[in-house]
C-alpha positions in Angstrom: -42.7 17.8 -0.8 -44.9 18.9 -3.8 -45.6 22.2 -5.6 -48.0 23.3 -3.0 -45.1 23.7 -0.4 -43.4 26.4 -2.5 -44.7 30.1 -2.3 -46.0 31.6 -5.5 -42.5 33.0 -6.4 -41.2 29.3 -6.3 -39.2 29.5 -3.1 -39.4 27.1 -0.1 -42.0 27.9 2.5 -41.1 28.6 6.1 -42.9 25.2 6.9 -40.7 23.3 4.4 -37.4 24.9 5.8 -38.7 23.8 9.4 -39.3 20.3 8.3 -35.9 20.2 6.4 -34.1 21.5 9.5 -35.8 18.8 11.8 -35.1 16.1 9.0 -38.8 15.4 9.0 -39.0 15.3 5.1 -38.7 12.1 3.2 -35.4 11.6 1.5 -36.8 12.5 -2.0 -38.3 15.6 -0.7 -35.0 16.6 1.3 -33.0 16.1 -1.9 -35.3 18.5 -3.7 -35.4 21.0 -1.1 -31.5 20.9 -0.4 -30.9 21.2 -4.2 -33.3 24.1 -4.5 -31.5 25.7 -1.5 -28.1 25.3 -3.1 -29.2 27.0 -6.3 -31.3 29.8 -4.8 -29.6 32.5 -2.7 -32.9 33.7 -1.2 -33.7 30.3 0.1 -30.2 29.6 1.2 -30.2 32.8 3.1 -33.6 32.0 4.7 -32.6 28.4 5.4 -29.4 29.6 7.3 -31.6 32.0 9.4 -33.6 29.1 10.8 -30.4 28.0 12.9 -29.5 29.9 16.0 -25.9 31.0 16.2 -25.3 28.5 19.0 -26.6 25.6 16.9 -24.1 26.5 14.3 -21.4 26.9 16.7 -21.6 23.6 18.7 -20.1 20.5 17.3 -21.1 17.0 18.0 -19.5 15.6 21.5 -17.1 13.4 19.6 -16.0 15.9 16.9 -12.9 17.2 18.8 -11.4 13.7 19.4 -12.2 12.6 15.8 -10.6 15.9 14.4 -7.6 15.3 16.7 -7.2 11.6 15.5 -7.5 12.8 11.8 -4.9 15.5 12.4 -2.6 13.1 13.9 -3.1 10.6 11.3 -2.3 13.2 8.6 1.0 14.3 10.4 2.2 10.8 11.0 1.5 9.6 7.5 4.5 11.1 5.8 6.7 9.9 8.7 5.1 6.3 8.3 5.8 6.5 4.6 9.5 7.4 5.0 9.9 4.9 7.7 8.3 2.0 5.4 10.4 3.2 2.5 13.5 3.1 4.7 12.6 -0.5 6.0 12.1 -1.6 2.3 15.5 -0.4 1.5 17.2 -2.1 4.5 15.2 -5.3 3.7 16.4 -5.3 0.1 19.9 -4.6 1.1 19.8 -7.4 3.7 18.4 -9.8 1.0 21.3 -8.7 -1.3 23.9 -9.4 1.2 22.5 -12.8 2.2 22.3 -13.7 -1.5 25.7 -12.8 -2.3 27.0 -14.7 0.7 25.2 -17.7 -0.4 26.2 -17.6 -3.8 29.8 -17.1 -2.7 29.7 -20.0 -0.3 28.3 -22.3 -2.9 30.8 -21.2 -5.5 33.8 -21.7 -3.1 32.4 -24.9 -1.8 31.8 -26.7 -5.1 34.7 -25.0 -7.2 37.4 -27.1 -5.7 39.0 -24.3 -3.8 38.7 -26.2 -0.5 40.6 -29.1 -2.1 43.5 -26.9 -3.2 43.6 -25.2 0.3 43.4 -28.2 2.1 46.2 -29.9 0.2 48.5 -27.2 1.1 48.1 -27.4 5.0 48.6 -30.9 5.8 48.8 -33.4 3.0 48.7 -36.5 5.1 45.5 -35.6 7.0 43.8 -34.3 3.7 44.7 -37.4 1.8 42.9 -39.4 4.4 39.7 -37.4 3.8 37.6 -38.4 0.8 36.5 -35.3 -1.2 35.0 -37.4 -4.1 31.5 -36.6 -2.9 31.9 -33.0 -3.1 33.7 -33.3 -6.5 30.7 -35.4 -7.7 28.1 -32.8 -6.5 30.4 -30.2 -8.1 30.3 -31.9 -11.6 26.6 -32.5 -11.3 26.1 -28.8 -10.7 28.3 -27.9 -13.5 26.4 -30.4 -15.9 23.1 -28.9 -14.7 24.2 -25.4 -15.3 25.5 -26.3 -18.9 22.1 -28.0 -19.7 20.2 -24.8 -18.4 22.4 -22.5 -20.5 21.9 -24.8 -23.5 18.2 -24.9 -23.0 17.9 -20.9 -22.8 19.9 -20.7 -26.1 17.4 -23.3 -27.8 14.6 -21.4 -26.4 15.8 -18.2 -27.6 16.4 -19.5 -31.0 12.9 -20.8 -31.1 11.4 -17.5 -30.1 13.4 -15.6 -32.9 11.8 -18.0 -35.4 
């Protein structure tokens, strides 16, 4: 679209509007024309008159189904967010319970509690069972724990310097 397509008063010609409506202009010319229409009330009114009322009222065939899907997605979005937040909370609570159960089991197993409980029930039977393996593992874990704590103290001291 060039200057010759404008009327003397710098508005779009009827031919320009017809071509714009039919998408017959180049992309560059369409952008120029639409920019002018968006800024000029006279051209905007003239361009809107190029369309019949029925053309403006009819929507594309799939518009209804697309609009309904979008509306349902918008309605379900807060529900899905609430469900996902609830699932996250449930998952974190489950992880906390399992972790606590594991920690308690390990603590009871390697603290020697079973040795003391077992001795009170049937001393003869329990004396026959060798718990030295459990005691060795328990001592190794305590030693490892002490080393980790000691290493953390050393690391913290080095960071402070």
